[in-house]
Structure formats: structure tokens, C-alpha cells
C-alpha positions in Angstrom: 84.6 70.9 55.8 81.8 71.6 52.7 79.4 73.9 52.0 76.5 72.4 54.0 78.6 71.9 57.3 80.1 75.3 56.8 77.0 76.5 57.1 75.9 74.9 59.7 78.9 76.2 62.2 78.2 79.5 61.2 74.0 79.2 62.3 75.4 77.7 65.4 77.6 80.8 65.7 74.4 83.1 64.9 72.6 81.5 67.7 70.1 79.4 65.4 69.0 76.4 67.4 69.4 72.9 65.7 66.3 71.1 66.0 66.3 67.6 64.1 67.2 68.4 60.6 66.4 72.1 60.3 67.9 75.5 61.9 65.6 77.9 63.8 66.0 81.6 64.4 64.9 82.4 67.7 62.6 85.5 68.1 63.2 86.9 64.8 63.2 85.8 61.0 65.3 86.1 58.2 63.7 86.7 54.9 60.1 86.4 56.3 61.3 82.6 57.4 62.1 81.3 60.5 63.1 77.7 59.8 65.8 76.3 57.4 66.7 73.0 56.7 70.6 72.5 56.2 70.5 72.8 52.6 68.3 76.4 52.7 71.1 78.1 54.8 72.6 80.9 52.7 75.6 82.5 54.2 77.8 81.6 51.2 75.7 83.1 48.7 73.9 86.1 50.0 75.1 89.4 51.4 71.8 89.6 53.2 72.9 86.7 55.4 76.5 87.0 55.5 76.6 90.6 56.5 75.0 90.0 60.2 77.6 87.5 60.7 80.4 89.6 59.9 78.9 92.5 62.5 78.6 89.6 65.2 82.4 88.7 64.7 83.2 92.0 64.7 81.5 92.4 68.0 83.1 89.1 69.2 86.2 88.8 71.3 89.0 86.3 69.6 92.1 84.9 70.9 93.7 85.9 67.2 94.9 89.5 67.4 94.5 89.5 63.6 91.1 87.9 63.3 89.5 91.2 63.0 91.9 92.8 60.5 91.8 89.1 58.5 88.0 89.7 58.4 87.9 93.6 57.6 90.4 92.8 54.9 87.8 90.0 53.3 85.2 92.5 53.7 86.7 95.3 51.7 87.1 93.0 48.8 83.1 92.9 48.3 84.0 89.2 47.7 81.2 87.1 49.0 83.2 83.9 48.8 86.2 85.4 50.8 84.2 86.8 53.2 82.3 83.5 53.9 86.0 81.8 54.2 87.2 84.5 56.6 84.0 83.8 58.6 84.5 80.2 58.5 88.0 80.5 59.6 86.8 83.2 62.3 84.4 80.8 64.0 86.8 77.6 63.4 89.8 79.7 65.2 87.7 80.8 68.0 86.6 77.4 68.8 89.8 75.8 68.7 
């Protein structure tokens, strides 16, 4: 999957509602905005976007007993690309 597809996957995990070609945040705003086109999703490049995903994932039961540890290890690197990739892996394996 590419970045746009991965961001869409994360948006759906986070509860964004897909309406035509954009994602809408139900009942709250992200950076003062409520609606984002696919190309405007920034889970891959902004700590402000990815941190809530990590928090939700850590509160989500996962069939892989090591999933939370892998996510925590990625977080500790403070490398947004590693965290982003691990969030994507977490969601993909959760949905498998």
C-alpha cells in the first residue's frame, strides 16, 4: 500500500467518516479543521496526527501478543516513519 492508502486505513481506524473523496472527523476538529481530502491526511508526517493513533492502538486489544510491544518500541525510537509503519502494521494485522 502507498502513503495515501495507509493514511486512509489509519483514518478509518481513528473513526473518520469517508464521504465521497474526503474524511470527516465526527464531533471534533483536528488542527481547526473537520474535513480532509485523502492528500491532506498527515499521519505519516505529523506527530500531532500520529500520537492519538498510538494512544488508541495501545488501548485496543490485539490478537498478536507482541503488537503493543512493537508499537511501544517504535515510539521509543522517536522516528515518525517507524511509528507510522508500526501503526499501519498494527491495523493491518488487527483486521486480518
